[in-house]
N, C-alpha and C positions, 0 to 999 in steps of 0.2 A: 957565798959566805952568808948572805941574808937567810936564805933557807935553812942553812945549817944552825945558825943561831936561834931561830925558832923551834927548830926540830930539838935542839938541845933542851930546850925549855920544855917540850913536851915529854922527852926521855926522862926528865927529872920528875915527871908527874905534875906539873904545874899547869894548870888551866890559865890560858892567856887573860882571862878576866880577872883573875886572882893575882896576878903579877903585881908587885908593888914597884910600879915603873919609875918612881922617884930613887929607886934603889937599884935599878937595873935599866939605864937608859938604852944600853945595846940592845935589849929586847924590844923596848918601846920603837926604838928606830926601825927593827928589823920588821915588826908587826906593821907599821906605818909603811914602809916601803912595799912589803906584800900585798896590802891592801889596795895601795896607789897603784900598783902595777897589774892588779887583778889576776895573782898568780894562783893558778888552780893547784891547791896543796894535794888533791887525789894524785896527781902524778908524781909527787914527792915522798908522800907516805907508805911505808909499809907496815902491815901489821905482820910483826915476826915475834920469835920466842922472846927475844929482848924486851919488847915493848909490852907483851903480856905479863912478863916477869914484874912490871911496875903497877901492875893491877891486883886489887883485893879480890877475894871470891867474889864479893858483891859486884865489883867492877867488872869481872869477867861475865858474869851472869847479865849485867847491862850491855855490855859488848856485842854477846851473842844475839840477844834479842834486837839491839839497835841495827845491827849489821845484815840482819836477815839470816844469818848461821841458823838460829833455832828452827825456824819454819822451812829452812832448807833441809836440815838435818832430820827433822820429823816428816818431812815428805820423801826423802831419800829412801830407795827401796821399798816404798809402800809401808813404810812405819807409821804408827800411829802418834797423835798429838800427845806430848808428854814423855816420847821416847828419849830426847836429848837430856831433858832432867834426869831421867833414869840412868843413862849410860854415860854422860860425859859431866854433868854438873854434879856430881856426887863425889864424896872422897876429898882429898887433899888437893890443893892449888896446882900444886906442881903435876899431879896426875891429870888433872883438869886441863892444864895447858897443852900436855903431850896429846891428850885426846882429841882437843881442838885442832891441832896441827895434822894429826892422823887422818882425820875424817875427809881432807881434800878440798875443803871449801876454797873458793877462788876469791881471795881477798882484793883483788885488783879493783881499783876505783873506789874502794871504800875509805872514807874519812871519819874517824871518831869525832863526836860532838866537840871535844876539847881541842882538836887539832882546827877546828873550822875557825877561819878568821872572821872574827865578829867585832863589831865597835864596843 
């Protein structure tokens, strides 16, 4: 239940450090428990289409850079640097999301910065 509460915050696009805890004691409690128990959120977080739909175009670009997707895609099949920018990060956001998933990147173990448990 604790992980679900924290995940619900993330699904809403609210970074933990921006939560107004006085307005959301349940989330504050969830965050505190997860930190105290040293929960590894990487085993509970999944990058899926629903998560990507919460991101803006600039958020998608940050995600593919931070996750290593950009470097992975550019190295895939001997492609040149900048290939991801040309093939995936162009056009409409929904098209970008579809192309990101179609590429076959392994998202297991990746945890976006906003999902990391920080003080």
